[in-house]
N, CA and C atoms as an extended XYZ file, in Angstrom:
246
Properties=species:S:1:pos:R:3:atomname:S:1:resname:S:1:resid:I:1 pbc="F F F"
N         3.181       -2.750        7.989 N   TYR     1
C         3.012       -1.766        9.040 CA  TYR     1
C         3.774       -0.471        8.761 C   TYR     1
N         4.472       -0.411        7.672 N   ALA     2
C         5.250        0.782        7.340 CA  ALA     2
C         4.451        1.766        6.499 C   ALA     2
N         3.441        1.296        5.782 N   ALA     3
C         2.695        2.168        4.868 CA  ALA     3
C         1.918        3.248        5.622 C   ALA     3
N         1.249        2.891        6.689 N   LEU     4
C         0.441        3.868        7.424 CA  LEU     4
C         1.284        4.992        8.024 C   LEU     4
N         2.374        4.694        8.719 N   PRO     5
C         3.190        5.793        9.237 CA  PRO     5
C         3.766        6.676        8.132 C   PRO     5
N         4.166        6.072        7.024 N   ALA     6
C         4.699        6.869        5.913 CA  ALA     6
C         3.624        7.789        5.355 C   ALA     6
N         2.403        7.274        5.185 N   LEU     7
C         1.302        8.109        4.721 CA  LEU     7
C         1.014        9.238        5.694 C   LEU     7
N         1.033        8.926        6.983 N   ALA     8
C         0.770        9.949        7.999 CA  ALA     8
C         1.827       11.051        7.938 C   ALA     8
N         3.078       10.659        7.792 N   LEU     9
C         4.141       11.654        7.687 CA  LEU     9
C         3.961       12.528        6.449 C   LEU     9
N         3.647       11.911        5.329 N   LEU    10
C         3.444       12.671        4.097 CA  LEU    10
C         2.265       13.635        4.224 C   LEU    10
N         1.192       13.180        4.837 N   GLU    11
C        -0.005       14.010        4.983 CA  GLU    11
C         0.202       15.174        5.946 C   GLU    11
N         1.190       15.058        6.820 N   THR    12
C         1.463       16.160        7.745 CA  THR    12
C         2.575       17.067        7.247 C   THR    12
N         2.969       16.876        5.975 N   GLY    13
C         3.918       17.785        5.365 CA  GLY    13
C         5.363       17.344        5.337 C   GLY    13
N         5.641       16.137        5.820 N   THR    14
C         7.011       15.640        5.763 CA  THR    14
C         7.388       15.393        4.311 C   THR    14
N         8.575       15.781        3.948 N   ASP    15
C         9.052       15.611        2.581 CA  ASP    15
C         9.213       14.127        2.253 C   ASP    15
N         8.929       13.764        1.023 N   ALA    16
C         9.047       12.372        0.590 CA  ALA    16
C        10.481       11.862        0.655 C   ALA    16
N        11.444       12.767        0.660 N   ASN    17
C        12.847       12.372        0.746 CA  ASN    17
C        13.345       12.242        2.181 C   ASN    17
N        12.485       12.522        3.149 N   ASP    18
C        12.847       12.359        4.555 CA  ASP    18
C        13.281       10.916        4.797 C   ASP    18
N        14.256       10.728        5.655 N   THR    19
C        14.801        9.393        5.906 CA  THR    19
C        13.739        8.402        6.350 C   THR    19
N        12.853        8.805        7.260 N   ALA    20
C        11.816        7.894        7.752 CA  ALA    20
C        10.863        7.479        6.634 C   ALA    20
N        10.460        8.432        5.819 N   VAL    21
C         9.551        8.129        4.705 CA  VAL    21
C        10.269        7.261        3.677 C   VAL    21
N        11.484        7.620        3.336 N   ALA    22
C        12.248        6.866        2.342 CA  ALA    22
C        12.481        5.428        2.792 C   ALA    22
N        12.813        5.244        4.063 N   ASN    23
C        13.025        3.888        4.586 CA  ASN    23
C        11.729        3.085        4.586 C   ASN    23
N        10.635        3.725        4.978 N   ALA    24
C         9.340        3.039        4.972 CA  ALA    24
C         8.944        2.661        3.550 C   ALA    24
N         9.137        3.573        2.630 N   LEU    25
C         8.790        3.307        1.239 CA  LEU    25
C         9.624        2.164        0.668 C   LEU    25
N        10.908        2.154        0.980 N   LYS    26
C        11.778        1.061        0.533 CA  LYS    26
C        11.272       -0.273        1.073 C   LYS    26
N        10.932       -0.307        2.351 N   PHE    27
C        10.416       -1.527        2.970 CA  PHE    27
C         9.107       -1.960        2.307 C   PHE    27
N         8.210       -1.015        2.079 N   VAL    28
C         6.912       -1.323        1.461 CA  VAL    28
C         7.118       -1.891        0.062 C   VAL    28
N         7.953       -1.258       -0.715 N   ARG    29
C         8.198       -1.744       -2.080 CA  ARG    29
C         8.795       -3.153       -2.070 C   ARG    29
N         9.703       -3.414       -1.158 N   GLU    30
C        10.345       -4.729       -1.091 CA  GLU    30
C         9.404       -5.825       -0.608 C   GLU    30
N         8.365       -5.450        0.150 N   ASN    31
C         7.490       -6.443        0.760 CA  ASN    31
C         6.042       -6.371        0.289 C   ASN    31
N         5.762       -5.583       -0.714 N   ALA    32
C         4.382       -5.381       -1.164 CA  ALA    32
C         3.696       -6.682       -1.567 C   ALA    32
N         4.415       -7.565       -2.222 N   ASN    33
C         3.802       -8.815       -2.681 CA  ASN    33
C         3.461       -9.758       -1.540 C   ASN    33
N         4.042       -9.551       -0.379 N   ALA    34
C         3.756      -10.399        0.773 CA  ALA    34
C         2.530       -9.922        1.548 C   ALA    34
N         2.028       -8.742        1.232 N   ALA    35
C         0.847       -8.212        1.930 CA  ALA    35
C        -0.332       -9.153        1.703 C   ALA    35
N        -1.016       -9.520        2.780 N   ALA    36
C        -2.115      -10.475        2.672 CA  ALA    36
C        -3.398       -9.988        3.345 C   ALA    36
N        -3.295       -8.984        4.169 N   LYS    37
C        -4.457       -8.455        4.889 CA  LYS    37
C        -5.090       -7.323        4.092 C   LYS    37
N        -6.399       -7.235        4.124 N   THR    38
C        -7.139       -6.242        3.344 CA  THR    38
C        -6.647       -4.827        3.613 C   THR    38
N        -6.560       -4.432        4.873 N   TYR    39
C        -6.137       -3.074        5.213 CA  TYR    39
C        -4.695       -2.827        4.803 C   TYR    39
N        -3.868       -3.828        4.998 N   GLU    40
C        -2.456       -3.725        4.651 CA  GLU    40
C        -2.298       -3.482        3.144 C   GLU    40
N        -3.007       -4.250        2.340 N   ILE    41
C        -2.947       -4.088        0.886 CA  ILE    41
C        -3.442       -2.706        0.482 C   ILE    41
N        -4.549       -2.282        1.071 N   ALA    42
C        -5.114       -0.970        0.737 CA  ALA    42
C        -4.142        0.156        1.081 C   ALA    42
N        -3.481        0.063        2.218 N   LEU    43
C        -2.529        1.108        2.609 CA  LEU    43
C        -1.302        1.127        1.708 C   LEU    43
N        -0.854       -0.033        1.281 N   VAL    44
C         0.269       -0.085        0.347 CA  VAL    44
C        -0.124        0.593       -0.958 C   VAL    44
N        -1.328        0.309       -1.453 N   ILE    45
C        -1.811        0.952       -2.674 CA  ILE    45
C        -1.859        2.468       -2.495 C   ILE    45
N        -2.415        2.919       -1.389 N   LEU    46
C        -2.513        4.361       -1.145 CA  LEU    46
C        -1.144        5.029       -1.108 C   LEU    46
N        -0.187        4.409       -0.435 N   LEU    47
C         1.154        4.986       -0.343 CA  LEU    47
C         1.827        5.026       -1.709 C   LEU    47
N         1.799        3.913       -2.414 N   LEU    48
C         2.463        3.880       -3.714 CA  LEU    48
C         1.813        4.851       -4.686 C   LEU    48
N         0.511        4.948       -4.650 N   ASP    49
C        -0.184        5.908       -5.511 CA  ASP    49
C         0.193        7.331       -5.141 C   ASP    49
N         0.284        7.601       -3.865 N   ARG    50
C         0.644        8.947       -3.375 CA  ARG    50
C         2.022        9.366       -3.869 C   ARG    50
N         2.922        8.387       -4.025 N   MET    51
C         4.279        8.688       -4.461 CA  MET    51
C         4.328        9.024       -5.954 C   MET    51
N         3.377        8.515       -6.732 N   GLY    52
C         3.283        8.869       -8.142 CA  GLY    52
C         4.400        8.347       -9.032 C   GLY    52
N         5.031        7.262       -8.631 N   ASN    53
C         6.129        6.684       -9.399 CA  ASN    53
C         5.569        5.671      -10.399 C   ASN    53
N         5.821        5.875      -11.676 N   ALA    54
C         5.304        4.984      -12.718 CA  ALA    54
C         5.768        3.541      -12.522 C   ALA    54
N         6.921        3.358      -11.898 N   GLU    55
C         7.432        2.003      -11.660 CA  GLU    55
C         6.576        1.219      -10.671 C   GLU    55
N         5.745        1.900       -9.895 N   ASP    56
C         4.885        1.232       -8.922 CA  ASP    56
C         3.538        0.808       -9.513 C   ASP    56
N         3.248        1.213      -10.738 N   GLU    57
C         1.927        0.957      -11.314 CA  GLU    57
C         1.594       -0.526      -11.408 C   GLU    57
N         2.558       -1.357      -11.779 N   LYS    58
C         2.306       -2.796      -11.871 CA  LYS    58
C         1.949       -3.368      -10.495 C   LYS    58
N         2.672       -2.965       -9.478 N   THR    59
C         2.393       -3.438       -8.118 CA  THR    59
C         1.020       -2.971       -7.666 C   THR    59
N         0.695       -1.712       -7.925 N   ILE    60
C        -0.620       -1.178       -7.565 CA  ILE    60
C        -1.718       -1.981       -8.252 C   ILE    60
N        -1.537       -2.245       -9.521 N   HIS    61
C        -2.531       -2.994      -10.285 CA  HIS    61
C        -2.727       -4.403       -9.711 C   HIS    61
N        -1.627       -5.088       -9.445 N   LEU    62
C        -1.716       -6.444       -8.899 CA  LEU    62
C        -2.370       -6.462       -7.517 C   LEU    62
N        -2.027       -5.490       -6.683 N   LEU    63
C        -2.642       -5.427       -5.351 CA  LEU    63
C        -4.127       -5.091       -5.447 C   LEU    63
N        -4.499       -4.239       -6.383 N   ALA    64
C        -5.914       -3.908       -6.580 CA  ALA    64
C        -6.698       -5.137       -7.023 C   ALA    64
N        -6.107       -5.960       -7.868 N   LEU    65
C        -6.758       -7.205       -8.283 CA  LEU    65
C        -6.945       -8.144       -7.091 C   LEU    65
N        -5.949       -8.176       -6.208 N   ARG    66
C        -6.075       -9.018       -5.010 CA  ARG    66
C        -7.186       -8.514       -4.102 C   ARG    66
N        -7.318       -7.195       -3.981 N   LEU    67
C        -8.426       -6.643       -3.193 CA  LEU    67
C        -9.761       -7.032       -3.805 C   LEU    67
N        -9.861       -6.901       -5.113 N   ALA    68
C       -11.112       -7.257       -5.793 CA  ALA    68
C       -11.425       -8.738       -5.606 C   ALA    68
N       -10.408       -9.579       -5.645 N   ALA    69
C       -10.606      -11.017       -5.453 CA  ALA    69
C       -11.032      -11.343       -4.024 C   ALA    69
N       -10.704      -10.474       -3.099 N   GLY    70
C       -11.061      -10.701       -1.707 CA  GLY    70
C       -12.472      -10.273       -1.342 C   GLY    70
N       -13.149       -9.633       -2.274 N   GLN    71
C       -14.508       -9.174       -1.995 CA  GLN    71
C       -15.453      -10.372       -1.918 C   GLN    71
N       -16.346      -10.365       -0.930 N   ASN    72
C       -17.274      -11.483       -0.775 CA  ASN    72
C       -18.550      -11.266       -1.596 C   ASN    72
N       -19.431      -12.230       -1.557 N   GLN    73
C       -20.651      -12.194       -2.374 CA  GLN    73
C       -21.597      -11.061       -1.986 C   GLN    73
N       -21.483      -10.553       -0.769 N   LEU    74
C       -22.342       -9.462       -0.327 CA  LEU    74
C       -21.728       -8.087       -0.620 C   LEU    74
N       -20.538       -8.070       -1.205 N   GLY    75
C       -19.895       -6.818       -1.562 CA  GLY    75
C       -18.932       -6.279       -0.533 C   GLY    75
N       -18.752       -6.995        0.557 N   GLY    76
C       -17.824       -6.561        1.594 CA  GLY    76
C       -16.519       -7.337        1.543 C   GLY    76
N       -15.682       -7.080        2.505 N   TRP    77
C       -14.383       -7.753        2.581 CA  TRP    77
C       -14.178       -8.322        3.964 C   TRP    77
N       -13.396       -9.374        4.038 N   GLY    78
C       -12.929       -9.897        5.309 CA  GLY    78
C       -11.569       -9.304        5.607 C   GLY    78
N       -10.852       -9.934        6.486 N   TYR    79
C        -9.540       -9.411        6.866 CA  TYR    79
C        -8.407       -9.891        5.958 C   TYR    79
N        -8.665      -10.938        5.194 N   ASN    80
C        -7.623      -11.508        4.345 CA  ASN    80
C        -8.010      -11.457        2.879 C   ASN    80
N        -7.019      -11.331        2.027 N   CYS    81
C        -7.226      -11.378        0.575 CA  CYS    81
C        -6.350      -12.486        0.002 C   CYS    81
N        -6.820      -13.105       -1.065 N   PRO    82
C        -6.034      -14.189       -1.664 CA  PRO    82
C        -4.775      -13.665       -2.347 C   PRO    82
């Protein structure tokens, strides 16, 4: 639940070093592997990508694979990803 507010703050011009953004980003990085919901995973990917930190690339890649694994036979997604 921290990724969306952090993205919103960044998109409205808040600096990435702002305390609220920095705290949200720290929380997201520490808990990214626990993300299990489709929207939650997607928002974590968007936030980490937006930050442009090379250290996040492995996490982004792994979360993207989980999203792909969650796709159903009709090409859509449910609420949960494996």
